[in-house]
N, CA, C and O of each residue as an XYZ file, in Angstrom:
424
protein
N      11.764    183.359     17.089
C      11.957    183.047     18.494
C      11.983    184.351     19.290
O      12.611    185.327     18.879
N      11.308    184.357     20.409
C      11.204    185.552     21.236
C      12.281    185.597     22.316
O      12.825    186.661     22.610
N      12.585    184.453     22.900
C      13.548    184.407     24.001
C      14.825    183.727     23.537
O      14.784    182.743     22.798
N      15.961    184.260     23.978
C      17.264    183.748     23.540
C      18.170    183.559     24.748
O      18.086    184.306     25.723
N      19.016    182.579     24.679
C      20.077    182.359     25.657
C      21.382    182.503     24.888
O      21.667    181.694     24.006
N      22.183    183.525     25.207
C      23.367    183.820     24.409
C      24.274    182.615     24.227
O      24.772    182.375     23.127
N      24.494    181.853     25.296
C      25.423    180.726     25.182
C      24.898    179.630     24.253
O      25.655    178.750     23.844
N      23.599    179.678     23.915
C      23.044    178.690     22.994
C      23.067    179.151     21.538
O      22.747    178.377     20.636
N      23.441    180.395     21.309
C      23.509    180.922     19.941
C      24.847    180.573     19.310
O      25.853    180.409     20.000
N      24.842    180.463     17.990
C      26.070    180.205     17.245
C      27.089    181.316     17.508
O      26.729    182.492     17.556
N      28.342    180.946     17.674
C      29.425    181.919     17.836
C      29.953    182.269     16.452
O      30.183    181.388     15.624
N      30.142    183.557     16.208
C      30.629    184.010     14.908
C      31.836    184.915     15.116
O      31.798    185.825     15.943
N      32.911    184.666     14.362
C      34.078    185.540     14.388
C      33.974    186.475     13.186
O      34.077    186.045     12.037
N      33.766    187.775     13.475
C      33.633    188.753     12.392
C      34.974    189.130     11.808
O      35.124    189.268     10.594
N      35.951    189.296     12.690
C      37.321    189.636     12.325
C      38.213    188.965     13.361
O      37.724    188.580     14.423
N      39.502    188.814     13.086
C      40.372    188.222     14.107
C      40.260    188.979     15.431
O      40.475    190.189     15.493
N      39.917    188.235     16.490
C      39.798    188.832     17.815
C      38.448    189.450     18.128
O      38.248    189.953     19.234
N      37.512    189.425     17.178
C      36.168    189.977     17.396
C      35.169    188.841     17.199
O      34.847    188.458     16.074
N      34.685    188.309     18.338
C      33.865    187.106     18.335
C      32.599    187.366     19.141
O      32.644    188.023     20.181
N      31.470    186.850     18.659
C      30.267    187.063     19.438
C      29.066    186.305     18.935
O      29.164    185.408     18.097
N      27.926    186.697     19.475
C      26.636    186.113     19.153
C      25.755    187.196     18.547
O      25.808    188.358     18.950
N      24.945    186.798     17.575
C      24.099    187.755     16.869
C      22.632    187.353     16.961
O      22.290    186.175     16.861
N      21.779    188.338     17.151
C      20.338    188.155     17.119
C      19.796    189.092     16.044
O      20.146    190.271     15.995
N      18.942    188.552     15.189
C      18.348    189.334     14.104
C      16.838    189.385     14.288
O      16.201    188.365     14.553
N      16.266    190.588     14.146
C      14.819    190.747     14.105
C      14.456    191.166     12.687
O      15.304    191.132     11.795
N      13.225    191.554     12.474
C      12.821    192.017     11.150
C      13.501    193.324     10.771
O      13.682    193.602      9.586
N      13.886    194.139     11.767
C      14.386    195.478     11.456
C      15.773    195.793     11.989
O      16.330    196.832     11.636
N      16.359    194.933     12.831
C      17.683    195.256     13.369
C      18.467    194.010     13.711
O      17.926    192.907     13.785
N      19.752    194.214     13.916
C      20.672    193.164     14.359
C      21.335    193.641     15.639
O      21.754    194.793     15.747
N      21.424    192.732     16.615
C      22.124    193.021     17.866
C      23.276    192.037     17.981
O      23.086    190.825     17.873
N      24.478    192.574     18.201
C      25.663    191.743     18.370
C      26.217    191.877     19.771
O      26.387    192.987     20.275
N      26.499    190.747     20.400
C      27.111    190.686     21.731
C      28.524    190.175     21.503
O      28.719    188.986     21.252
N      29.523    191.071     21.588
C      30.872    190.737     21.161
C      31.882    190.774     22.300
O      31.826    191.627     23.185
N      32.806    189.823     22.249
C      34.035    189.852     23.038
C      35.133    190.248     22.064
O      35.294    189.638     21.007
N      35.874    191.263     22.430
C      36.934    191.769     21.559
C      38.253    191.642     22.313
O      38.407    192.177     23.411
N      39.192    190.935     21.717
C      40.479    190.693     22.356
C      41.373    191.927     22.278
O      41.356    192.660     21.289
N      42.143    192.140     23.323
C      43.120    193.238     23.347
C      43.949    193.185     22.067
O      44.448    192.127     21.683
N      44.088    194.332     21.415
C      44.872    194.439     20.192
C      44.089    194.187     18.918
O      44.603    194.438     17.828
N      42.860    193.697     19.023
C      42.044    193.461     17.825
C      41.763    194.794     17.131
O      41.504    195.809     17.778
N      41.819    194.762     15.811
C      41.659    195.971     15.008
C      40.375    195.886     14.188
O      40.116    194.889     13.514
N      39.588    196.935     14.259
C      38.431    197.113     13.395
C      38.874    198.084     12.300
O      38.985    199.284     12.548
N      39.129    197.575     11.088
C      39.618    198.457     10.026
C      38.602    199.523      9.650
O      37.401    199.344      9.854
N      39.077    200.617      9.108
C      38.183    201.693      8.658
C      37.211    201.142      7.618
O      37.604    200.474      6.661
N      35.934    201.442      7.835
C      34.893    200.998      6.921
C      33.641    201.847      7.146
O      33.555    202.614      8.105
N      32.692    201.692      6.256
C      31.397    202.359      6.382
C      30.344    201.407      5.845
O      30.641    200.543      5.020
N      29.116    201.565      6.311
C      28.002    200.755      5.834
C      26.723    201.565      5.954
O      26.668    202.569      6.665
N      25.700    201.114      5.249
C      24.434    201.832      5.225
C      23.734    201.799      6.587
O      22.879    202.640      6.865
N      24.089    200.840      7.426
C      23.414    200.653      8.713
C      23.775    201.752      9.708
O      24.935    202.149      9.812
N      22.776    202.238     10.434
C      23.065    203.014     11.627
C      23.581    202.021     12.651
O      23.159    200.864     12.667
N      24.489    202.466     13.506
C      25.079    201.570     14.507
C      25.164    202.295     15.840
O      25.537    203.466     15.904
N      24.811    201.579     16.903
C      24.986    202.085     18.259
C      25.892    201.082     18.967
O      25.544    199.910     19.109
N      27.059    201.555     19.411
C      28.035    200.702     20.096
C      28.012    201.039     21.573
O      28.208    202.189     21.967
N      27.769    200.012     22.393
C      27.713    200.153     23.848
C      28.884    199.379     24.445
O      28.936    198.154     24.332
N      29.811    200.073     25.071
C      30.948    199.391     25.682
C      30.587    199.005     27.113
O      30.301    199.860     27.951
N      30.608    197.696     27.376
C      30.258    197.191     28.701
C      31.478    197.037     29.594
O      31.412    197.305     30.794
N      32.604    196.601     29.003
C      33.847    196.389     29.752
C      35.028    196.710     28.857
O      34.976    196.504     27.644
N      36.101    197.218     29.465
C      37.351    197.433     28.747
C      37.520    198.850     28.245
O      36.783    199.763     28.617
N      38.530    199.005     27.377
C      38.832    200.286     26.732
C      39.001    200.041     25.242
O      39.772    199.177     24.825
N      38.272    200.809     24.450
C      38.275    200.655     22.997
C      38.454    202.024     22.370
O      37.643    202.924     22.590
N      39.513    202.183     21.588
C      39.742    203.453     20.889
C      38.981    203.416     19.576
O      39.240    202.571     18.718
N      38.041    204.336     19.427
C      37.190    204.349     18.237
C      37.286    205.691     17.540
O      37.328    206.743     18.176
N      37.321    205.629     16.220
C      37.306    206.830     15.387
C      36.047    206.783     14.532
O      35.792    205.799     13.838
N      35.269    207.848     14.588
C      34.048    207.979     13.781
C      34.104    209.320     13.083
O      34.186    210.362     13.733
N      34.060    209.297     11.757
C      34.066    210.537     10.995
C      35.250    211.432     11.321
O      35.121    212.657     11.317
N      36.411    210.833     11.605
C      37.624    211.589     11.888
C      37.804    211.994     13.341
O      38.848    212.545     13.691
N      36.824    211.742     14.198
C      36.930    212.069     15.620
C      37.246    210.803     16.408
O      36.543    209.799     16.293
N      38.319    210.858     17.214
C      38.766    209.691     17.967
C      38.511    209.879     19.454
O      38.800    210.933     20.019
N      37.962    208.837     20.082
C      37.705    208.820     21.525
C      38.085    207.454     22.074
O      38.048    206.455     21.356
N      38.447    207.416     23.341
C      38.637    206.147     24.028
C      37.360    205.853     24.791
O      36.992    206.572     25.721
N      36.688    204.778     24.382
C      35.464    204.363     25.043
C      35.810    203.489     26.242
O      36.698    202.640     26.167
N      35.104    203.703     27.345
C      35.259    202.895     28.551
C      33.878    202.389     28.947
O      32.878    202.766     28.337
N      33.822    201.541     29.963
C      32.543    200.975     30.385
C      31.502    202.080     30.566
O      31.742    203.065     31.265
N      30.363    201.905     29.937
C      29.300    202.896     30.007
C      29.293    203.872     28.847
O      28.349    204.649     28.703
N      30.332    203.848     28.010
C      30.378    204.731     26.838
C      29.499    204.179     25.722
O      29.378    202.967     25.542
N      28.890    205.099     24.978
C      28.058    204.734     23.841
C      28.465    205.611     22.662
O      28.602    206.828     22.790
N      28.654    204.968     21.510
C      28.940    205.703     20.280
C      27.776    205.497     19.324
O      27.371    204.362     19.069
N      27.238    206.587     18.797
C      26.178    206.497     17.798
C      26.797    206.826     16.446
O      27.312    207.924     16.237
N      26.742    205.870     15.541
C      27.422    205.977     14.247
C      26.364    206.103     13.157
O      25.588    205.173     12.933
N      26.329    207.247     12.481
C      25.325    207.438     11.433
C      25.563    206.521     10.231
O      26.663    206.005     10.031
N      24.530    206.337      9.458
C      24.625    205.591      8.207
C      25.741    206.168      7.339
O      25.853    207.384      7.179
N      26.560    205.286      6.784
C      27.637    205.621      5.844
C      28.796    206.410      6.457
O      29.641    206.910      5.714
N      28.866    206.539      7.780
C      29.995    207.225      8.416
C      31.174    206.265      8.522
O      31.025    205.137      8.992
N      32.338    206.713      8.086
C      33.526    205.870      8.213
C      33.909    205.755      9.681
O      33.923    206.748     10.409
N      34.220    204.538     10.110
C      34.620    204.311     11.495
C      35.618    203.163     11.574
O      35.683    202.299     10.698
N      36.400    203.186     12.663
C      37.432    202.176     12.880
C      37.726    202.122     14.370
O      37.223    202.937     15.143
N      38.549    201.151     14.768
C      38.880    201.086     16.185
C      39.937    200.049     16.486
O      40.321    199.249     15.634
N      40.398    200.087     17.730
C      41.353    199.098     18.235
C      41.055    198.881     19.714
O      40.797    199.827     20.457
N      41.094    197.622     20.122
C      40.848    197.283     21.525
C      42.129    197.508     22.316
O      43.144    196.863     22.057
N      42.085    198.416     23.274
C      43.247    198.698     24.125
C      43.358    197.661     25.239
O      44.441    197.437     25.780
N      42.235    197.032     25.579
C      42.168    195.939     26.550
C      41.156    194.934     25.997
O      40.536    195.188     24.965
N      40.988    193.811     26.666
C      39.876    192.936     26.323
C      38.592    193.722     26.575
O      38.486    194.446     27.565
N      37.616    193.575     25.674
C      36.376    194.360     25.763
C      35.151    193.478     25.597
O      35.204    192.414     24.980
N      34.048    193.946     26.162
C      32.725    193.391     25.904
C      31.873    194.532     25.355
O      31.812    195.620     25.927
N      31.215    194.250     24.225
C      30.486    195.292     23.506
C      29.132    194.750     23.066
O      29.008    193.577     22.713
N      28.129    195.605     23.090
C      26.860    195.323     22.422
C      26.721    196.331     21.293
O      26.744    197.540     21.521
N      26.576    195.821     20.067
C      26.341    196.665     18.897
C      24.922    196.440     18.407
O      24.459    195.302     18.325
N      24.230    197.530     18.079
C      22.893    197.454     17.501
C      22.957    198.101     16.122
O      23.472    199.209     15.968
N      22.426    197.398     15.122
C      22.448    197.872     13.740
C      21.024    197.955     13.203
O      20.199    197.074     13.445
N      20.752    199.033     12.468
C      19.478    199.187     11.772
C      19.767    199.706     10.373
O      20.450    200.723     10.249
N      19.291    199.074      9.322
C      18.477    197.862      9.283
C      19.304    196.613      9.586
O      20.475    196.705      9.956
N      18.686    195.458      9.426
C      19.319    194.166      9.704
C      20.612    194.028      8.912
O      20.685    194.427      7.750
N      21.629    193.461      9.551
C      22.889    193.144      8.858
C      22.743    191.789      8.175
O      23.075    190.759      8.762
N      22.257    191.785      6.960
C      22.096    190.538      6.209
C      23.439    189.831      6.055
O      23.497    188.602      6.027
N      24.524    190.613      5.953
C      25.857    190.028      5.775
C      26.348    189.300      7.033
O      27.324    188.552      6.970
N      25.684    189.510      8.165
C      26.070    188.836      9.405
C      25.248    187.570      9.654
O      25.506    186.844     10.615
N      24.265    187.303      8.801
C      23.440    186.099      8.982
C      24.203    184.871      8.550
O      23.680    183.760      8.626
């Protein structure tokens, strides 16, 4: 499918407080997430490169031992296999892009 309407896509909860819609292509996954204030992204790493775009809110993110507070307009580029974690300081809206495809999110 070429065209998508987010509200028509299945809603998936990845972790408590992290809920969104996912689109998969042949080479990448795009996640449109609502993250509730206080939701925790535990420290983890994966083979996928990840680009996190914060659209709304404040999200404290740690990548490779460096911690920043992301605000609207902030972008974090996370290399393959880099350990990262985070916590939502407010309700947030995020777009995450992963390469290659997140088969585990299908």
